[in-house]
KEVEXFI-988450 format. One record per residue (C-alpha): residue number from 1; residue in one letter; x, y, z. Coordinates in steps of 0.001 Angstrom, whole numbers, plus 524288, in hexadecimal, padded with zeros to 5 digits. Each point is the difference from the previous one (the first is absolute). Example, Ala and Ser with C-alpha at 12.3 -4.5 7.8 and 13.67 -1.06 7.14 Angstrom:
2
[site 1,'a',[8300C,7EE6C,81E78]];
[site 2,'s',[8055A,80D70,7FD6C]];
***
This chain:
77
[site 1,'m',[80000,80000,80000]];
[site 2,'s',[8053E,80D51,7FC7E]];
[site 3,'t',[7FDD6,80CD3,80715]];
[site 4,'i',[7F559,80842,7F9E2]];
[site 5,'q',[7FB15,80DA3,80290]];
[site 6,'v',[7F19E,8037A,7FEE6]];
[site 7,'h',[7FA89,80DCA,8009F]];
[site 8,'s',[7F242,80165,80547]];
[site 9,'r',[7F779,80A5D,80648]];
[site 10,'v',[7F8B7,7FFBA,80CE3]];
[site 11,'g',[7F15E,80135,7FD8E]];
[site 12,'d',[7F707,80A7B,80580]];
[site 13,'d',[7FC56,7F673,80ABC]];
[site 14,'g',[80E33,7FF46,80489]];
[site 15,'v',[801BA,7F20C,7FB3E]];
[site 16,'l',[80AFD,7FBAF,7F711]];
[site 17,'e',[7FC31,7F484,7F787]];
[site 18,'v',[80AF9,7F92E,7F8B8]];
[site 19,'r',[7FED5,7F394,7F811]];
[site 20,'i',[80C7E,7FA65,7FA50]];
[site 21,'p',[7FF6F,7F358,7F836]];
[site 22,'l',[80D25,7F930,8018A]];
[site 23,'g',[7FD4E,7F30D,7F965]];
[site 24,'a',[7FE15,7F1F7,8044E]];
[site 25,'a',[80E98,7FDC5,8019A]];
[site 26,'d',[80001,8098E,80B72]];
[site 27,'a',[7F422,7FA2C,806D8]];
[site 28,'n',[8016B,7FDF0,80EAD]];
[site 29,'t',[80BC7,80918,800C2]];
[site 30,'d',[80152,809CE,80B1F]];
[site 31,'v',[80216,80E0F,7FBC9]];
[site 32,'v',[80218,80D1E,80699]];
[site 33,'v',[7F833,80BDB,7FBBD]];
[site 34,'t',[80536,80D78,80379]];
[site 35,'v',[7F6F5,80BC1,7FF21]];
[site 36,'a',[8068C,80D40,7FEB1]];
[site 37,'p',[7FA62,80D13,7FB9F]];
[site 38,'v',[80525,80591,7F349]];
[site 39,'k',[80495,80E11,7FF52]];
[site 40,'s',[7F6E6,80846,7F7B3]];
[site 41,'a',[80AF7,8033E,7F658]];
[site 42,'e',[801C2,7F17B,7FD53]];
[site 43,'c',[7F152,7FE64,7FDD2]];
[site 44,'q',[7FF81,80B04,7F623]];
[site 45,'s',[809A1,7F91A,7F714]];
[site 46,'t',[7F69F,7F48F,7FE59]];
[site 47,'k',[7F39C,807F8,7FE1A]];
[site 48,'e',[7FC69,806FB,7F38E]];
[site 49,'p',[7FC38,80E0C,80304]];
[site 50,'w',[7F204,8039B,7FCC9]];
[site 51,'a',[80403,809C7,7F572]];
[site 52,'d',[807FB,7F595,7F8F4]];
[site 53,'f',[7F487,7F6A5,800B7]];
[site 54,'i',[7F6F7,80A0A,7F9DA]];
[site 55,'s',[809F8,80336,7F55D]];
[site 56,'n',[8019C,7F1A2,7FCBA]];
[site 57,'t',[7F174,7FD01,7FF62]];
[site 58,'y',[7FA6A,80CA5,7FA5B]];
[site 59,'g',[7F9B0,7FD75,7F2EB]];
[site 60,'s',[7FFA0,7F146,801BE]];
[site 61,'c',[7F15B,7FFF0,7FCD1]];
[site 62,'a',[800D0,809B0,7F4B9]];
[site 63,'g',[7FC85,7F5F6,7F59B]];
[site 64,'l',[7F40E,7FA89,80710]];
[site 65,'g',[7F65D,80A09,7FAB0]];
[site 66,'f',[7FCC7,806CD,80CC8]];
[site 67,'e',[7FADE,80DBC,7FE17]];
[site 68,'e',[7FF31,80B2E,80985]];
[site 69,'p',[7F1CD,803D5,8021C]];
[site 70,'a',[7FBAE,80DCE,7FCD9]];
[site 71,'d',[7FFD9,809D4,80B0D]];
[site 72,'l',[7F2FF,8010C,806EB]];
[site 73,'p',[7F935,80D1C,7FEDD]];
[site 74,'l',[80193,8093C,80B6F]];
[site 75,'p',[7F394,80390,80755]];
[site 76,'n',[7FA8C,80D93,7FD3D]];
[site 77,'d',[7FF78,80829,80C51]];
***
């Protein structure tokens, strides 16, 4: 069995759920799990910023035929 590193996030309920399939060859083997917080700078390198996500996905539905509806008339006061 080799050492592996898994990144996960604690849920809103404060519970960390991690599921790591290791294979049948490692069945009935004792392991040690260490939980340590990650510095926010380290987390940022693995997350795509929101602006990059929007830039990468903008226009992805352009060829689907969606049309913007006409503006509704303003009420007369």
